[in-house]
C-alpha positions as CSV (number, residue, x, y, z in Angstrom):
1,X,16.7,5.1,9.5
2,X,15.5,1.8,9.1
3,X,13.7,1.0,5.7
4,X,10.7,-1.6,6.2
5,X,8.5,-2.6,3.3
6,X,5.0,-4.2,3.5
7,X,3.8,-5.7,0.5
8,X,-0.2,-5.9,0.8
9,X,-2.0,-8.6,-1.2
10,X,-5.0,-8.8,0.9
11,X,-8.3,-6.7,-0.2
12,X,-9.6,-3.9,2.0
13,X,-12.8,-4.9,1.8
14,X,-12.0,-8.9,3.4
15,X,-13.6,-9.9,6.3
16,X,-10.3,-11.0,7.5
17,X,-8.9,-7.5,8.3
18,X,-5.4,-8.2,7.2
19,X,-5.2,-4.7,5.2
20,X,-6.0,-3.0,8.0
21,X,-3.5,-4.6,10.2
22,X,-0.8,-3.8,7.6
23,X,-2.1,-0.3,7.3
24,X,-1.9,0.1,11.5
25,X,1.6,-1.8,11.2
26,X,2.6,1.0,8.9
27,X,1.7,3.5,10.9
28,X,3.5,2.4,14.2
29,X,6.8,1.7,12.2
30,X,6.5,5.4,10.6
31,X,6.0,6.5,14.6
32,X,9.1,4.2,15.1
33,X,10.6,6.8,12.6
34,X,11.3,3.9,10.3
35,X,10.8,4.9,6.5
36,X,8.1,3.0,5.3
37,X,7.2,1.6,1.7
38,X,4.0,0.0,1.0
39,X,3.5,-2.1,-2.3
40,X,0.1,-2.7,-3.5
41,X,-0.6,-5.8,-5.6
42,X,-3.5,-8.3,-6.6
43,X,-6.4,-7.4,-4.3
44,X,-4.4,-5.2,-2.3
45,X,-4.5,-2.8,-4.9
46,X,-8.1,-2.2,-4.3
47,X,-7.0,0.3,-1.5
48,X,-6.8,3.0,-4.6
49,X,-9.9,1.9,-6.3
50,X,-12.1,5.1,-6.4
51,X,-15.1,2.6,-5.9
52,X,-14.2,1.4,-2.6
53,X,-16.7,2.5,-0.2
54,X,-15.9,6.0,1.4
55,X,-16.3,5.0,4.9
56,X,-14.2,1.9,4.8
57,X,-11.6,2.0,7.8
58,X,-8.9,1.1,5.5
59,X,-9.5,4.0,3.0
60,X,-9.6,6.5,5.8
61,X,-6.6,5.1,7.6
62,X,-4.9,5.0,4.2
63,X,-5.7,8.6,3.4
64,X,-4.3,9.4,6.6
65,X,-0.8,7.6,5.8
66,X,-0.6,9.3,2.6
67,X,-0.9,12.7,4.0
68,X,1.9,11.9,6.6
69,X,4.2,10.7,3.9
70,X,3.8,6.8,3.7
71,X,5.6,6.0,-0.2
72,X,3.1,3.7,-1.8
73,X,3.7,1.9,-5.0
74,X,0.7,0.1,-7.0
75,X,1.7,-3.0,-9.4
76,X,1.2,-1.5,-12.8
77,X,0.1,-5.2,-14.4
78,X,-2.5,-5.7,-11.5
79,X,-3.8,-1.9,-12.2
80,X,-4.4,-3.0,-16.0
81,X,-6.4,-6.2,-14.6
82,X,-8.4,-4.7,-12.4
83,X,-8.8,-1.4,-14.9
84,X,-7.7,1.1,-12.4
85,X,-6.2,4.1,-14.5
86,X,-3.0,6.2,-13.5
87,X,-5.2,9.3,-13.0
88,X,-6.9,7.6,-10.4
89,X,-4.3,7.3,-8.2
90,X,-4.5,9.4,-5.1
91,X,-1.8,11.9,-4.6
92,X,1.3,9.9,-3.1
93,X,0.4,6.9,-4.9
94,X,2.9,5.6,-7.8
95,X,2.2,3.0,-10.4
96,X,5.1,0.5,-10.1
97,X,6.4,-3.0,-11.3
98,X,7.6,-6.2,-9.8
99,X,11.1,-4.8,-10.9
100,X,11.0,-2.0,-8.8
101,X,9.6,-4.3,-6.0
102,X,12.8,-6.7,-6.1
103,X,14.5,-3.2,-5.7
104,X,12.6,-2.2,-2.7
105,X,12.9,-5.7,-1.1
106,X,17.0,-5.0,-1.8
107,X,17.0,-1.8,0.1
108,X,14.6,-3.2,3.0
109,X,16.0,-4.1,6.3
110,X,12.3,-5.2,7.4
111,X,9.8,-7.2,5.1
112,X,6.2,-8.2,5.7
113,X,3.6,-9.5,3.3
114,X,-0.1,-9.3,4.5
C-alpha cells in the first residue's frame, strides 16, 4: 500500500480553504487505498482545538476522517505554543514531534504540504 503524508500548516478557519482542500485530498487518497498520515503543525494544529467552531466544515470532515482511521499527528511544540492540552486531542490524534515527522517523511512515497 502506498504511504502518503500530508503536512498541514494552514488554519481550518482561514478563508483560503487550504485546510479543507488538504482533508478532501486525504479522503480521496484513502479511497484510493493509500495509507494516509496527517501531520498538523502551526496554524494547522487549530484543527484539534476544542474552541474551533463546531459547524466549521473542516471540523466535520476531520471527525469523519478520524472515524475511518486516518493517522493524525500533532506537533508537540505547536501544542505548547497554542496552549493545547494532550487530553483535549480527539481519539485517533497523537502528540508528535519534528523527529517523528522526519521518520514519516522517510516512509512516505508521497508528501504534500498545505
